Each structure stands twice: as structure tokens, then as C-alpha cells.
N, C-alpha and C positions, 0 to 999 in steps of 0.2 A: 032677728032680722031673717026676713023670708028669702028664697033661693032666687027670684028675679032681681031683687036689690043687689045681690052678690056678683051676678054676671054684670050689672051696669057698672059696679066698681072696678072689675077686673080688666075690662076693655080698654078703658083709658091707660092702665097701668102697662099692659102688654104692649101697646102702641109706643108708650115711652120707652121701654126696654130696646124694642126694635130701632127707633130711631137713634137711642145712644150706641147701640152696637154699630150701626151704620156709621155713625161719627168717628169711632175708633179705627175702622178697616179702611176708610177713604173710598172713594167713588171706584168701581171697576173700570179697566182700560176699555175705551170705545174706538170704533173705527175712526182714523184720522190720518193726518201726515205728520212727518217729522223732518227736520233739515240737517243734513250731513255734509261735511267738507271732506273731499277727496284729493290727495296729493299724489300726482304720478307724473313721471317724465318732465320733472322741473316746473310743473304748472298745477294749480289748485283750482277746484271748482266746487261749487255748492248744489246740491241737489235736494229736491222735496221727494220723499219716499213715502210710501204707505207704512204706516205703523206696523212694527213687527218684521220688517226687512232684514234680511242678512247682509253681511258685507259682500258676498258673492253677488246677491241680486243687486246691490248698489253698484258694484262695478259693471255688471252686464248692462245695467240702465245707463251708465256713463260711457259706455262703449269702449271699455278699457279691457284689453286681452292680456291674460298673463301667460308668460313664458314657463317653461319646464322647471326652472330654477328659481323663478321670482318668489319673493317673500312679501306677505301682506301682514300689517299690524293694525287692528287686530286680526286674529285668524279668520278666514273665509266663512266659517259657520257660525261666527258671533253675530248674535241680535243687536241690531243698532238702537239706540235711543236719540232723543231730540238732541242735536247739538254736538254728536259724537264726530271724531276725525278719524280718517282712514287713511294709511300712507303704504303706497307700494314701491317697493325696493327692487329695482331691476338688477338680476344676478345673470352673468353671462359666463359660459364656458368655452375655452379655446384651447388648442393643442399647439405646442411649439417645439420644434427640435433643435437641439443644440449639438454642434459638433464640438468634441473634445479631443485633444492631442493625447495619446497615451505614450509617455516617453519610454525609451528603450532602457533595458537593464545593461549595466555594465559587469562582465563576468571575466575573472581571470583564471587561467589554468596553468598552474605550474608545470613547467616542461624541462624534464631533466636532459633534453637533448640540446638546450640553449645554456649559454653560460649565465652564472649568476648576475642578475640585474639586468640581462639582455632581454628587450621586448620584441614581439611580433604581432602584428595585427592579423588574427586567424579569420575573423568575420566582422565586417563594418555593421554598424547598428542602424536600424531604421525605425522611426516613430510610428506607432499604430494610430488608428482613427476609431473613436468610439462615438456613436450617435445616441443621445438621451433624449427621449421624448417626455415632455411635462405637460401636466393637466393645470390649467392656469384658470383660476376662478376670480372674477371682477364683480365688485358691487359698485353700482352707480359710475362705472368706469375707472374705478379704483381696484387695483389687484389686492385680493386679501389672502390668497393661498396659491402656492406652486408645488405640485407633488410630481415626482418622477413616476411614470407608469410603464417605461420601457426602455431597455438598454440593448444595444447591438453593437458589437466589435465588428466594424467594417473591414478593418485591417489590422490584424495581430502586430504588435510590436516585435521586431527582430533585434535579439541581444547583441550587444558588441561583445566579441569574444577576444581576449587579449592574452597571448601566451607570455608568461614570464619564466625568465631562466632559473632554474634551481638546481643546476649543476653544482655538486659538491665535490670537494677535493678528497675522495676516497682513493685509496690505493686501487690500481687497476688489477683484476684478476682474470685468469682464463675461465671461460664457461664453455663447456662441452654441450652439443645438442641446442636445443631451443628453450630458453627459459621465459616464460610469460608471466606477467603480474598486472594486476588491476590497480590502477590509483587514480582517485579522484573521478571516477566514474569512466576512465578511459583505459584502453589496453594496450600495454606495451610489450615488445620483445626485446631479448639480448641474445646474441649469438656471438661466439668466438671469444670475446672478451667483454668485461663489464663496461668498458668504454664504448661499444659497439651496441647502442640501443636506438630503437626508433618507435614511433608510435604506429599502432594498427588502426585503431578506432579512436576518434577523437570527439565523438559526440557528446560525452559527458553524461550519458545516460544508462551506462552499464551498471545493473543492480547487484551483480555479485552472486546471485542465487546459482548460476551455473557459469563455470570458468573452467574449461577442460581443453587440452590440445589433443589432436588426434595422435595416434600411435606413433606415426611417423614425424611428428611435429610440424607438418605443413599446414594445417588448419587449426584455428581457434574456435570453439564452440562456446557462446555466450549468450546471456539474456539482457534484454533492454527493457527498462522500466516502460510501463504503458503511459500514454498522456492522459491528463485529467480529461474525464468526460468520455473516454473512449470505451470504458468498461472493462478492459483487459488488465491483470495484473502486470503482464510482461508478455514478451514476444521472444522466440528462439532464433538466433542467428549463427552464422559461420562466415569466416573470413580467412583468405590466404595468409599465411606468414611470409611466404617467400616471393610473391608478386610485389612489384612496384606500385604504390598507390592502389592497392586492392580495393574492391567494392563489396561491402558486407552482403551476404546472401541471405534472404528472408527464407526460412525453412518453413513457413506457413504454419506455425505452431504456436499456440498462445497458452498462458497460464501455467507455466512450467516452473514449480516451486521446489520439489524435493529432488527430482532426478532427471538427468540428461546426459548420456555419454555415448562415445564412438564405439562402433563395433571393433573387435580386435582385428578383423579381416581388412586388409589393405590391398588394393581397392576392392569393392567400390566403397564411396562415401555414404555410411549408413549410420544413422544416429537412433538410438532408443531413447524415448522420454516417457514420462508419466504427467497427468495434468490434474488440475483442480478446477472447481467453478468458483468464481468470486462470490462473496456472500459480504452484506453489511455488517453482519455479527462476528465477534472474534473467533478464530484468529484473522479473519478476512478471507477465508475460502472454505469450501467443502470438498475433500479430495475425491477424485474419481477412482484412485487406486488401479488406473488401468495401466496397459504398457503398449506402446505405439513405435512404429518404425517409420522413419522418413530416410529417403535416398536421393542424393542430389549428384550432379555432374560437376567436373572442374569449371565448367562455364557457368555454374550458378542455377541451371535448372532442375527443379524437383521433379524427378521422374517417377517416384513411387511413394505412396502413403498407404500404411495398412495398420490395422489394429490386431495386436497378438493376443491381449487380453483385455475384455470390455470392462467398462465401469462396474465396479461392485463394492460391497459395504466394507471390506477392508479389515473384517475382525473388529475386536474390541478397540475403541478409540479411532475407528476407521476414518472418521471424519478429518483427522489430522493429516494422514498420507502413509504412503509405503514408499520406501526407498529399494534400489536395485544395485547389482554389482555383476559386471560382465565376467564371466570366466572364459569361455570360448564361444566361437559363432553358434554353438547349439545349446549353450549352458549358462543359466545366469543364477544369482542368488537373490533373495528378496528379504527385507527386514521390516517389520511393523512392530507397533506397541506390544503385541501378544505372542510374537513368535519370529522365527527366522527360518527359511526354507529354500529349497531349489525349485526352478523352473526349467523344464525340458522344452526347448524352443521349438522342436520338431512337433510337439503336443502341448502347447502351452497350458500350463495349470499350476497352481500353488501346491508344492508338496512339503508338507511340515518337516523341519529337521530338529529344531530346538524349540521348546515351549519357553516362553518368557512370561514372568509375571508382571502385568503392566503396572507401571509405576502411577501411584496416586499423586498427580502434580498439584491438586487443588487450584487448579487455574485454567486458563484458556489455551494450554498448550499440552502436547503429549511427548513422552520421550520415546524415541526409537533407537534401538542399539545400531551403533555404527558397525559395518561389515568390510572386511577386505580379504581377498583371495591371496594365498601364496603364490608365487610365480610357477610353481610346479602343478597348481591345481589339486593337489591332494588334501588340502585343509583350508577351512575357512575360520579366519581370525574375528572375534567379535568381542563387544562389550556386554557382559552378563550381569543382570539384575541379580544380585546374590541374596541369600537368605538374611533376614535382619540380625543385627548383633545386640538387639535389645528386646524389650517388651513390645516393641511396635509390630504391626501387622506386616505380613509380606509384601503387600502393595505399598506400605510406607517406607519399607527399608531403604536406607541412605548408602548401602554397601554395593559397589559396582566393580566387578573383576575383569580384567582382560584374559580372554579364554581363547581356546581353539577347539574346533571340532572337525572330525574327519568327515570328507566329502560323503562317504558311504554311511555315515550316522554314527551314533553312540553319544555318550555323555560328554559334555564340554570338560576340557581340561584346563584348569585355572593356572594362568601363567604369571599374572601379577595381580594378587589380591588388593582390594580396595584402590584400584587405580583411579576411580571416579567416572562419573556419567558421561563425560565428553573425552574419554581418552582416545577416541578416533585413531585406531591402529592403521598404519599405512606399511605395506611390505616393500622391500626394496627390489630392484631388479636382480634377476638370477646371476651369480657369480660362479662361472665353471670351476670345478675341482679336478684335480690330477686323476681322480679314478673314473672320471666321466659323469659324477654326480654334479649336482648343484647345490650351492649354499645360497642363504639369503639372510637378512636380518628383518627385524620389526621395529619401526619407530612408534611410539606412542606417547600421549601427553599423561603425566602424573598430576593428580590434583595435589595442591599444597595443604588443602584442607580436605581430605578424603571423604569425610562424613558430612561435608557441607559442599560437595562439589559442583552444585548446580550454580553457585555464586563464587566458586574458588577460581584463583589463577592456577596455571598448570606449568610443569617442568617438561622438557623434551628428554625422553628416556629411550636408549636402545637396548635390545636383547637380541639373543639368536633365536633361531626358529621355535626351538624347544623351550624358550624362556630363561636359558642360562645366560651367564655372562652381562648381568643388567648394569648398565652405565648410564649415570645421569650426565646429559651433555650439554644442556642449555636451559636457562641463562645461569651464570655464575651465583654463587651462593650469595645471598643478601641482595641481589638485584631484583626489580619487580618481576613477576611471572608472566606467562604467555596467557593471551586469550584463547579460549577453544578454537581450533582450526584443524584442518588435515594439512600436514607439512607435505613437501615435495622432494623426492629422493632425485639426485643427478642420475643421469644414464649409466654412469660407472659405479655407482653406489658407494662413492666415497663422500659424498657432501649432501647435505640437506638445506634447502631453501625454506624459509618461512617468514611471516609476518611478525614483526615485533615492535611494539610501540609506534605502529603506524608506518614503520618502514620495511623494506625488503633486506633480508639479512641471509648470509651463506655461513653455514657451520661444517667445519672439517671434522671428520669423524676420528681420523688417526692422531691429531693433535688437540682436538677440542677448541681450536681457534675459530673465532667468529669474527665477521665483519659485515657492517651494512653497506648496501649497494644503492640506497637512495636516502635522500633527507628531507623530503617533502612532508612527511607524516601522513600521507593519504592513501598508502597501500592496504587494500583490503582483501587480495586472493592472489595466489601464487600455483604455478603448475610448471613441471618440467618433463621435457621428453627428449628422446635422441634427436 
């Protein structure tokens, strides 16, 4: 077959293949119109649109505007086909403010000035008011969601405070000087006899970090817990113990955790204190290790504030803080995790006296040795972190001794080995002797489990100034032990006041007899002055 003949045969074949292919793919879309139904605002309409139009174009041609929250089915970018349906769902947003009554709380303060079962309304309660703003979403007029977006307390509720009598039938005993105690967040004083007690501060917010009577017993120094949202841990206050219906005095000092105490000089009314900075991390503060003075008048006006020692690192574990102890108007002692020393207030600075091996607590707290001056100011009593008794490191040692160190320096002399880390020595007032000298004793707490003293309960022990004549005084054998605390000597050095199982107790040194003075189980701190 020659070549022209083959071309003649192939041409019809190619045309057949092309026609067959066209039959499989169908005809390509050409310009034309489609019909679409649109439903919106309770009405339906049919439109003729150019082929290839989107939902948005259809809505524009129908003159239908969309609100910010409206929904369209199918979405606006969808290409429409003939016979398609489009639905517009109207979504509206509105805000509604609802007023809600905040009921007041009912608080009860046990008051030992009232007979058992007697009640007295101290403060009437008052409901508060809260406004809650809701964001409401409605679809086609029907609410589909309600979300609170703002809450404002227009008026805080005022709690109702009811005093409930808690007077117990304890034997009445004589009380010399001024005995103050903290119970249920309130401050009380007892004078002359245990039956003569009265409340000083009944706000219920005393936190017990500071609770000290002035040297003459006429003022009480205390701290009040900060209110939520204020950013302060607490604030420092003073109140007269002799005035009728005294008004607490704001000393304009905040965040006092470790130390605040009265100057030994009377008058003027001067208080030394140290501060911390609140912190969201444990233990809740960063110590400043500073030392400040504030002076005020009997009328309650703060007349002077000055800084003796500025904020500083405070040695090893200085983040925990430093404690101090007045000796005289010109001398103080300090204690921190790595040492004990002196401060000459005429030229304030830290002068080391005893090096302390810091305790490895393996926690968010640090151990600081308790310190106490003897009334003659010749020696400083302290709890010493002793050498380990086993293979543990010096920092991990669980041995703590009661010791004494002369003011002019020298190695500490151990008076009571393995007393416990919270031995808390407290020296008695001086007792004059016939030869013109003075005598005094030291009260301290002895751990019942000396090598686990961090979690141990304690016994009250009395020794002479040189560590002799050791006497276990309280509680009786077989009774539960004491919680760690500084006890309080009576002005005549014959009795000791302390907290035991939540109540105020008095212990006689001569006989060892003890008696509770309260029965509400809420006592947290005690102090006794002339």
C-alpha cells in the first residue's frame, strides 16, 4: 500500500477517536444562568444568577446585608450550581447586667468575759451587692449562649459577729503585772486576778507573728494580717493596755515577719523592727534583713521613722531573715542562719560573735537560733547547732544544745546538750541577792525526741544561770508535750505563763502546780510584763 492511501485511512480514525473522547468528558461549561433560592429574615426568594457566582455575590444581588455574627449556609465563598439553596441565620449579641445579693457571713467569737452560753451581738451583718455582666448570643431570636464576662462587687458584705460566752469555772488566782494573750485573732489582758480580764483588740485579724508588751506593760505591740488583694503580709500596730476603749495605733510599717520589739527605754515609745518583701514563691517572702526604728506619742502620732541598717543579703540563707534582741538602748544582738552577733546602735553594723553551721533543712525554710539576753546583760543565751553525733555532715546534724556565750566573746558553753532546735531560752527577771548581786533562771523547752526535734513536742525545763539545778517543770510525765513557743515569766520570777493545747496556763515554780486560765482552745501567744 502506498503512503497517500495510509493518510486517507488514518484521518477518519483520528476523527472517530476525538469524537469518542468528547462523548466521555461531556461538554465544557458555557456562559449562562442558574436559579438559586435564598432564605433570610423569614422570607425566601429565587434569583437568576450568572453561572459561576458565589454565595456572597448572590446575597449582594439579593440586597441582603450580613451582620458581624451572622452565619450563612453554605459559606459565602462557595460556588453555586443551578437549584442550590442559601440560608442566612441571623446572630445577635447583647449584654445584660444582673444584680446578685451577696449574703453576709455569721462569725462567732468566743469571749471569756461573758458567762458560758451568754451571747452578745458585736456587729450586725449586712448583705453585699455584686453585678455580673453576661454576653448573650441569640440565633433567630432564640438565646443559644450566656457567658459571664465581668463581675464587680459594688458593696462588700459585712459579717455578723456574735460574741459567745466561754467563761469557765477555773479557780481565780492573783496575777501581778499585765498578762496579755492572743486568742482567736483577738488580744486580751489580765490584771490583778484571773477573773479580771478584758479584750483589747477584737478585730479577729491578729496573726501572732508579733505579740509583745512594752517594758512597763502599758502598751501591746502586735501585727494584723493583710487583707486579700492588698499585697502586704501584715502591718504593725500598738494599743494602750490601760486606756478604756483604746484605739489601735497604726505604726506605718508592713511585712514584719521575724522581729519587732520595744526599746528598753521608757519613754519614749520606740519600736525596732525588721521587714520582708512579699513573694509568690515559698516561703512567701524575701527578707530584707534590715533594722528600723519607729517612735510615736501616747496620742498615737508617729513622730519618727529611720533606718539603722539598710536592706542586705543577710548571710547564708538570708532570704529567710534575721532576728534581733534588745540588750540596752545602745546594744542589740542578732541571729541568722549562719551566725549570732552584736550591733552597736551608735554605729550600727553586724559584728559576729558566734559562727553557726547552717542547718540543711532540705525545704523552703531556714533554721535561725533563738537568742535571749540575761538580765545583767553579761551573757547571751542561744541554741547552738552542735556537731553531728553520727556519720552525717555538719549541716545535716540533728544535735542542738542550749548554750551561753559572754558578751565580750569566746566559745559558747553548753548548758543543756541535745535540747532541740526549738529550745527557745527565756531568762527570768533579775532577783536581788543579799550581797547586792542579782540572780536569775533560764526557762527553755526540752525536745522529747532530741534527734528529731523539728517535729518533736517539748517539756518546760528550768535551770540556774550557769546550767545547774535542772528541773523539768511542765507538763507532767505521760501528758502530751508542748508546741514550740517562747514562754513568759511573771514579773516576780515565781511563775511562768504558756500556751498548752490551745489554752493559757500558769505554772508555779516553787510547787510545780499548774492551772489553765482559759478554756476556748484558741490561745496562740502569751506575754507578761510588770
